C-alpha positions as CSV (number, residue, x, y, z in Angstrom):
1,M,-68.8,-24.2,83.4
2,H,-67.9,-21.9,86.3
3,D,-70.6,-20.4,88.3
4,P,-70.0,-16.7,88.7
5,R,-71.5,-16.8,92.1
6,T,-68.9,-19.2,93.4
7,P,-66.1,-17.2,95.0
8,V,-62.6,-17.5,93.5
9,P,-60.1,-18.6,96.2
10,Q,-57.8,-15.8,97.1
11,A,-54.4,-16.2,98.5
12,P,-53.6,-14.4,101.8
13,P,-51.5,-11.3,101.4
14,D,-47.7,-11.8,101.4
15,T,-48.0,-15.5,100.9
16,E,-47.1,-17.6,97.9
17,S,-49.7,-19.7,96.1
18,A,-49.3,-22.5,93.5
19,L,-51.1,-22.6,90.2
20,S,-52.7,-25.9,91.1
21,D,-54.5,-24.2,94.0
22,Y,-56.9,-22.6,91.5
23,F,-57.8,-25.8,89.6
24,R,-60.8,-28.0,90.6
25,D,-59.3,-30.9,88.7
26,P,-55.5,-31.3,89.3
27,D,-55.3,-33.6,86.3
28,A,-56.2,-30.7,84.0
29,L,-53.0,-28.9,85.0
30,S,-50.9,-31.9,83.9
31,D,-52.9,-32.3,80.6
32,S,-52.2,-28.7,79.5
33,A,-48.8,-28.2,78.1
34,L,-49.0,-24.5,78.4
35,A,-50.0,-24.6,82.1
36,W,-47.2,-27.1,82.8
37,Q,-44.7,-24.8,81.1
38,L,-45.8,-21.8,83.1
39,D,-45.7,-23.7,86.4
40,H,-42.1,-24.9,85.7
41,N,-40.8,-21.5,84.7
42,P,-41.4,-19.4,87.8
43,E,-38.4,-17.2,87.3
44,V,-40.1,-15.5,84.3
45,T,-43.3,-14.7,86.1
46,D,-41.4,-13.6,89.2
47,A,-39.4,-11.2,87.2
48,L,-42.6,-9.8,85.6
49,R,-44.1,-9.4,89.1
50,A,-41.0,-7.5,90.2
51,L,-41.3,-5.2,87.2
52,M,-45.0,-4.6,87.4
53,Q,-45.5,-4.1,91.2
54,G,-45.9,-0.6,92.4
55,P,-47.2,2.7,91.1
56,S,-47.8,3.0,87.4
57,G,-45.2,5.7,86.9
58,L,-42.6,3.6,88.6
59,V,-43.5,0.6,86.4
60,R,-43.1,2.7,83.3
61,L,-39.7,3.8,84.5
62,R,-38.6,0.2,85.1
63,L,-39.7,-0.8,81.6
64,W,-37.9,2.2,80.0
65,M,-34.7,1.5,81.9
66,L,-34.9,-2.3,81.0
67,F,-35.4,-1.5,77.3
68,T,-32.6,1.0,77.4
69,L,-30.2,-1.4,79.1
70,V,-31.0,-4.2,76.6
71,G,-30.8,-1.9,73.6
72,Q,-27.5,-0.2,74.4
73,G,-25.4,-3.1,73.0
74,Q,-23.2,-3.9,76.0
75,A,-23.6,-6.9,78.3
76,Y,-21.4,-5.4,81.1
77,L,-21.4,-1.8,82.4
78,A,-19.5,0.0,85.1
79,R,-21.3,2.1,87.6
80,E,-20.1,5.3,85.9
81,A,-21.4,4.1,82.5
82,L,-24.8,3.3,84.1
83,D,-25.0,6.7,85.7
84,Q,-24.1,8.3,82.3
85,L,-26.7,6.2,80.5
86,F,-29.4,7.4,83.0
87,Y,-28.1,10.9,83.6
88,A,-31.6,12.4,83.1
89,V,-33.1,10.3,86.0
90,R,-32.9,11.3,89.6
91,P,-30.1,9.3,91.4
92,E,-32.5,7.9,94.1
93,A,-34.8,6.6,91.3
94,V,-31.9,4.9,89.5
95,D,-30.8,3.2,92.7
96,S,-34.3,2.0,93.4
97,V,-34.8,0.5,89.9
98,V,-31.3,-1.0,89.9
99,K,-31.9,-2.7,93.2
100,R,-35.2,-4.1,91.9
101,F,-33.4,-5.4,88.8
102,R,-30.9,-7.2,91.0
103,E,-33.6,-8.7,93.2
104,A,-35.4,-10.0,90.1
105,A,-32.2,-11.5,88.7
106,L,-32.2,-9.1,85.8
107,L,-28.8,-7.5,86.7
108,T,-25.8,-9.1,88.4
109,W,-23.0,-7.3,90.3
110,D,-19.3,-8.4,90.1
111,D,-17.4,-7.0,93.1
112,S,-14.0,-7.9,91.6
113,L,-14.6,-6.1,88.3
114,R,-16.9,-3.5,89.8
115,Q,-19.4,-3.8,87.0
116,Y,-23.0,-4.7,86.3
117,G,-24.0,-7.6,83.9
118,L,-27.3,-8.2,82.0
119,T,-28.7,-11.7,82.5
120,P,-30.3,-13.9,79.8
121,L,-33.6,-13.4,81.8
122,A,-33.4,-9.7,81.1
123,Q,-33.0,-10.3,77.4
124,Q,-35.9,-12.7,77.4
125,L,-38.2,-10.3,79.3
126,A,-37.2,-7.4,76.9
127,T,-38.1,-9.6,73.9
128,M,-41.4,-10.6,75.5
129,L,-42.3,-7.0,76.3
130,A,-41.1,-5.5,73.0
131,P,-44.7,-4.8,71.8
132,V,-45.2,-2.5,74.8
133,G,-42.7,-0.1,73.4
134,Q,-44.3,-0.1,69.9
135,S,-47.2,1.9,68.6
136,S,-50.6,0.3,68.1
137,N,-50.2,0.4,64.4
138,D,-47.2,-1.9,64.7
139,E,-49.0,-4.7,66.4
140,L,-49.4,-6.7,63.2
141,A,-45.8,-6.0,62.3
142,G,-44.6,-7.3,65.7
143,L,-46.6,-10.5,65.5
144,L,-45.6,-11.1,61.9
145,S,-41.9,-10.6,62.8
146,Q,-42.3,-13.1,65.7
147,V,-43.9,-15.7,63.5
148,V,-41.5,-15.3,60.6
149,G,-38.5,-15.3,62.9
150,A,-39.7,-18.4,64.8
151,D,-40.4,-20.2,61.5
152,Q,-36.9,-19.4,60.2
153,L,-35.4,-20.7,63.5
154,G,-37.6,-23.8,63.6
155,T,-39.2,-22.9,66.9
156,L,-42.7,-21.9,65.7
157,Q,-45.6,-23.0,67.9
158,G,-49.3,-23.0,67.4
159,N,-50.1,-20.4,70.0
160,Q,-47.9,-17.8,68.1
161,V,-49.9,-18.5,64.9
162,H,-53.2,-18.2,66.8
163,M,-52.2,-14.8,68.1
164,L,-51.4,-13.6,64.5
165,Q,-54.7,-15.1,63.4
166,A,-56.6,-13.2,66.2
167,Q,-54.9,-10.0,65.1
168,L,-56.0,-10.5,61.5
169,V,-59.6,-11.2,62.6
170,R,-59.7,-8.1,64.8
171,L,-58.4,-6.0,61.9
172,H,-61.1,-7.5,59.6
173,H,-63.8,-6.5,62.1
174,E,-62.4,-3.0,62.4
175,F,-62.3,-2.5,58.7
176,A,-65.8,-3.9,58.2
177,D,-67.2,-1.5,60.8
178,A,-65.5,1.4,59.0
179,I,-67.0,0.3,55.7
180,A,-70.5,-0.1,57.2
181,S,-70.3,3.3,58.9
182,G,-70.3,5.2,55.5
183,S,-68.1,7.9,57.0
184,E,-65.6,9.3,54.5
185,F,-63.0,10.1,57.2
186,R,-63.2,6.7,58.9
187,L,-63.0,5.0,55.5
188,R,-59.9,6.9,54.4
189,E,-58.2,6.4,57.7
190,A,-59.1,2.7,57.7
191,R,-57.9,2.4,54.1
192,K,-54.5,3.7,55.1
193,R,-54.2,1.1,57.9
194,Y,-55.5,-1.6,55.4
195,D,-52.9,-0.7,52.9
196,R,-50.2,-1.0,55.5
197,A,-51.5,-4.3,56.7
198,S,-51.7,-5.6,53.1
199,R,-48.1,-4.7,52.5
200,L,-47.0,-6.4,55.7
201,I,-48.9,-9.6,54.8
202,D,-47.5,-9.5,51.2
203,K,-44.0,-9.4,52.6
204,A,-44.7,-12.4,54.9
205,S,-46.9,-14.3,52.5
206,S,-44.2,-16.7,51.5
207,T,-43.5,-17.6,55.1
208,I,-47.3,-18.0,55.8
209,T,-47.5,-20.3,52.8
210,A,-44.6,-22.3,54.1
211,I,-46.1,-22.6,57.5
212,I,-49.4,-23.9,56.0
213,G,-47.5,-26.4,53.8
214,N,-45.1,-27.6,56.5
215,A,-47.6,-28.0,59.3
216,H,-48.3,-31.7,58.5
217,G,-47.9,-34.0,61.5
218,Q,-48.4,-31.3,64.1
219,R,-52.1,-31.1,64.9
220,A,-52.1,-27.8,66.8
221,L,-49.9,-26.1,64.3
222,E,-51.8,-27.5,61.3
223,Q,-55.1,-26.1,62.7
224,A,-53.6,-22.8,63.5
225,A,-52.1,-22.6,59.9
226,R,-55.5,-23.3,58.4
227,G,-57.1,-20.6,60.4
228,L,-54.3,-18.2,59.6
229,G,-54.8,-18.9,55.8
230,L,-58.5,-18.2,56.1
231,A,-58.0,-15.0,58.0
232,Q,-55.4,-13.8,55.5
233,S,-57.7,-14.5,52.5
234,R,-60.6,-12.7,54.2
235,L,-58.5,-9.7,55.0
236,L,-57.0,-9.4,51.5
237,A,-60.5,-9.8,49.9
238,M,-61.6,-6.5,51.5
239,A,-59.8,-4.4,48.9
240,S,-62.8,-4.5,46.5
241,Q,-65.1,-3.5,49.4
242,F,-63.0,-0.5,50.2
243,N,-62.9,0.6,46.5
244,R,-66.7,0.3,46.3
245,A,-67.3,2.3,49.5
246,L,-64.9,5.0,48.5
247,Q,-66.5,5.3,45.0
248,Q,-69.9,5.6,46.7
249,V,-68.5,8.4,48.9
250,D,-67.1,10.2,45.8
251,R,-70.5,10.0,44.1
252,Q,-72.1,11.6,47.1
253,R,-69.7,14.4,47.3
254,V,-71.3,17.8,46.3
255,T,-69.5,20.8,44.9
256,L,-70.8,24.1,46.0
257,G,-71.4,26.1,42.9
258,T,-68.4,27.2,40.9
259,T,-66.2,27.8,43.9
260,G,-64.5,24.4,43.8
261,I,-65.3,23.8,47.5
262,T,-66.8,20.4,48.1
263,S,-68.8,19.0,51.0
264,T,-65.7,17.2,52.2
265,D,-63.9,20.6,52.5
266,V,-66.8,21.9,54.6
267,K,-66.7,18.9,56.9
268,L,-63.0,19.3,57.4
269,W,-63.5,23.0,58.2
270,L,-66.3,22.2,60.7
271,Q,-64.1,19.7,62.4
272,T,-61.6,22.5,63.1
273,Q,-64.2,24.7,64.8
274,V,-64.1,24.4,68.6
275,Q,-67.6,25.7,69.4
276,L,-70.1,25.0,66.5
277,E,-73.0,26.4,68.4
278,R,-71.5,29.9,68.0
279,L,-71.8,29.6,64.2
280,T,-75.6,29.0,64.4
281,M,-76.1,31.7,67.0
282,E,-74.4,34.3,64.8
283,A,-76.3,33.1,61.8
284,L,-79.7,33.3,63.5
285,H,-79.0,36.5,65.4
286,G,-79.9,38.9,62.6
287,P,-82.2,38.0,59.6
288,V,-81.2,38.9,56.1
289,G,-82.5,42.2,55.0
290,L,-82.8,43.6,51.4
291,S,-81.4,47.1,51.2
292,V,-82.6,47.7,47.6
293,L,-85.8,46.2,46.1
294,S,-86.9,47.0,42.5
295,P,-90.0,44.8,41.8
296,H,-90.5,46.2,38.2
297,E,-87.1,45.4,37.0
298,M,-87.2,42.0,38.7
299,L,-90.6,41.3,37.0
300,D,-89.3,42.3,33.6
301,V,-86.2,40.1,33.9
302,A,-88.3,37.1,35.1
303,E,-90.7,37.5,32.3
304,A,-88.0,37.7,29.7
305,E,-86.3,34.6,31.0
306,F,-89.6,32.8,31.1
307,E,-90.4,33.6,27.5
308,R,-86.8,32.8,26.4
309,D,-86.8,29.4,28.0
310,R,-90.3,28.4,27.1
311,P,-90.2,25.6,24.5
312,E,-92.1,26.2,21.3
313,A,-95.2,24.2,20.5
314,W,-94.9,21.5,17.8
315,R,-96.0,22.7,14.5
316,A,-97.2,20.6,11.5
317,E,-94.9,21.1,8.5
318,P,-95.9,20.0,5.0
319,L,-93.6,17.9,2.9
320,P,-91.4,19.8,0.5
321,S,-92.6,20.0,-3.1
322,A,-91.1,18.0,-5.9
323,Q,-88.0,19.4,-7.6
324,M,-86.2,18.4,-10.7
325,A,-82.9,16.7,-10.2
326,P,-79.9,18.8,-11.4
327,V,-78.3,17.9,-14.6
328,G,-75.1,15.9,-13.9
329,D,-71.9,16.1,-15.8
330,L,-69.7,13.0,-15.7
331,T,-66.1,14.1,-16.4
332,A,-63.0,12.2,-16.0
333,V,-60.0,13.6,-14.2
334,A,-57.5,14.9,-16.6
335,L,-54.1,13.2,-16.6
336,P,-50.9,15.2,-16.3
337,Q,-49.6,16.6,-19.5
338,E,-46.2,14.9,-19.0
339,L,-47.8,11.5,-19.6
340,G,-48.9,12.6,-23.1
341,D,-45.6,14.3,-23.9
342,L,-43.6,11.1,-22.9
343,S,-45.9,8.9,-25.0
344,A,-45.6,11.2,-28.0
345,L,-41.8,11.4,-27.7
346,L,-41.6,7.6,-27.6
347,A,-43.9,7.3,-30.6
348,D,-41.7,9.6,-32.7
349,W,-38.7,7.6,-31.8
350,A,-40.5,4.4,-32.8
351,L,-41.3,5.9,-36.3
352,I,-37.6,6.6,-36.8
353,H,-36.6,3.1,-35.7
354,S,-39.3,1.5,-37.9
355,A,-37.5,2.6,-41.1
356,P,-35.8,-0.3,-42.9
357,L,-32.1,-0.7,-42.1
358,S,-29.4,-2.3,-44.1
359,E,-27.4,-5.3,-42.9
360,N,-24.5,-3.1,-41.6
361,E,-26.9,-0.7,-39.8
362,S,-28.4,-1.2,-36.4
363,A,-31.0,0.8,-34.4
364,A,-29.1,2.7,-31.6
365,P,-30.8,2.7,-28.2
366,R,-32.1,5.9,-26.7
367,T,-30.9,7.1,-23.4
368,V,-33.1,7.6,-20.4
369,H,-31.7,11.1,-20.0
370,A,-33.1,12.1,-23.4
371,A,-36.6,10.8,-22.5
372,L,-36.7,12.4,-19.0
373,L,-34.9,15.7,-19.5
374,G,-36.7,16.9,-22.6
375,E,-37.7,20.6,-22.5
376,S,-41.4,21.5,-21.8
377,A,-42.7,24.6,-23.4
378,G,-39.2,25.8,-24.2
379,Q,-38.1,25.6,-20.5
380,P,-35.9,23.0,-18.9
381,A,-37.8,20.2,-17.2
382,R,-38.5,20.7,-13.5
383,Y,-37.7,18.2,-10.8
384,A,-41.3,17.2,-10.4
385,Q,-41.8,16.5,-14.1
386,V,-38.6,14.4,-14.2
387,A,-39.6,12.4,-11.2
388,Y,-43.1,11.8,-12.6
389,K,-41.8,10.6,-15.9
390,A,-39.3,8.3,-14.2
391,Q,-42.3,6.6,-12.4
392,L,-44.0,6.1,-15.7
393,L,-41.1,4.3,-17.5
394,P,-41.7,0.9,-15.7
395,L,-45.1,0.8,-17.6
396,L,-43.3,0.1,-20.9
397,G,-44.1,-3.5,-21.9
398,D,-46.2,-4.2,-18.9
399,A,-48.7,-6.9,-19.9
400,Q,-51.5,-5.8,-17.6
401,A,-51.1,-2.0,-18.4
402,Q,-51.2,-2.7,-22.2
403,D,-54.9,-3.7,-21.9
404,L,-55.9,-0.4,-20.3
405,P,-57.7,2.3,-22.4
406,G,-56.5,5.8,-22.7
407,A,-53.1,7.4,-22.3
408,T,-51.8,4.9,-19.8
409,G,-52.4,1.9,-22.0
410,E,-51.0,3.8,-25.0
411,L,-47.7,4.4,-23.1
412,A,-47.5,0.7,-22.1
413,R,-48.0,-0.4,-25.7
414,Q,-45.0,1.6,-26.9
415,P,-42.3,-0.7,-28.5
416,W,-39.6,0.2,-26.0
417,R,-38.0,-1.6,-23.1
418,L,-36.3,0.0,-20.1
419,Q,-33.0,-1.0,-18.8
420,W,-31.4,0.9,-15.8
421,H,-27.7,1.0,-15.1
422,N,-26.0,1.2,-11.7
423,V,-24.1,4.3,-12.6
424,L,-25.1,7.7,-11.2
425,A,-24.3,10.3,-13.8
426,A,-23.7,14.0,-13.0
427,L,-25.9,16.5,-15.0
428,D,-25.6,20.1,-15.9
429,H,-29.1,21.0,-15.0
430,P,-30.6,23.9,-13.0
431,E,-32.7,21.6,-10.7
432,I,-31.2,18.1,-11.0
433,S,-27.6,17.4,-10.1
434,H,-27.4,13.6,-10.6
435,L,-29.5,11.0,-12.4
436,S,-29.2,7.2,-12.8
437,S,-28.1,6.3,-16.3
438,G,-30.1,3.8,-18.4
439,Q,-31.3,3.2,-21.9
440,L,-34.4,2.4,-23.9
441,E,-34.1,-0.4,-26.5
442,H,-36.6,-0.8,-29.3
443,S,-38.6,-4.0,-29.1
444,R,-37.6,-5.0,-32.6
445,V,-33.9,-5.0,-31.6
446,S,-34.4,-6.9,-28.4
447,A,-36.6,-9.5,-30.1
448,A,-34.3,-10.0,-33.2
449,P,-32.5,-13.4,-33.2
450,E,-28.8,-13.5,-32.9
451,K,-26.8,-14.2,-36.1
452,P,-24.7,-17.4,-36.1
């Protein structure tokens, strides 16, 4: 544990110092792979020092020119192309930055070809500093892209996963604070960021799952993958907490009368006001005064409203006196007249066929047309009457319908059997143009044995 009172050794100005000069135990430097890597790659740190030294505005100019050079898509540029690329910058500033880039080994100059060339170190620095040129909302996207890309290339390391894990934990704390605050505006703003983070995590979930599954054998990467999976699950589980918090806010929202204006609208309007104290000063400056006061009318209206809204006292009511039950009349529903007419017609035909016949005579069958198209009250049968009779014909000879009482059973007991034909006959009728042909055979004829 370092004692804060112990002074940290400082290198003299304008002198170079080694990383081991700041370690109490030199063996700790060799045991740390990260410290060894930093100590054996001085060109990267030297290039970063060259970029970051000087005033803040000049540092931003160097970063902007570096990102512009790397992003323009050409590895070699002539001096004229460089001037055209940075035409908006003063020439002396361009010369100063280009000189610094050449000193830091970010740019090379070819005298024979008269052109500048970008070095691999410049590409590496631009990749490392890429998050600097991104907005704060894209921090998670940048870390996810680095982890996903490194996993696809097979160069993923535990420290990259730890950085992504730390970002997820930081977002979890920010969202938890927004939920605990109860502020509607913080909740809605945090919900937008949460939805964006959830979509990014969903897109990279397969890669994160692969990292967790393929981390066996690498202790650092395996620990980082486990921590990353825990942070991911905790962050995704906050969706229900956001929903409950927003529902609570909606229940607390108040609508001002019938105007449709809610308390949220009032808060938004108050946030647009620059000086809120002026609103209270004007409100308290002059009290409200009644220009017209009519106490008698107000008293009459209040009394009428009070009497109208007053509930009546409960009163005892006697039971109703006994009354005679009304006389009931049980009547059956009358069947259509066409049922009786059809049954009577078939009964008349049965009497004719029941007469004795000689050996050379046979009872001719009756056509279905004759049974269905019979006139009713001297008028041709209507379409509804014909359709109803056609629905009744299948009852002829039905074993179950023969046991029924009334007109239905009487029709079923008629000694006729129905036989339809697959021929559609044209009719000369005012309401029916075509009707399927068929015949009605007497049961005595259908049941007679055939002669040898």
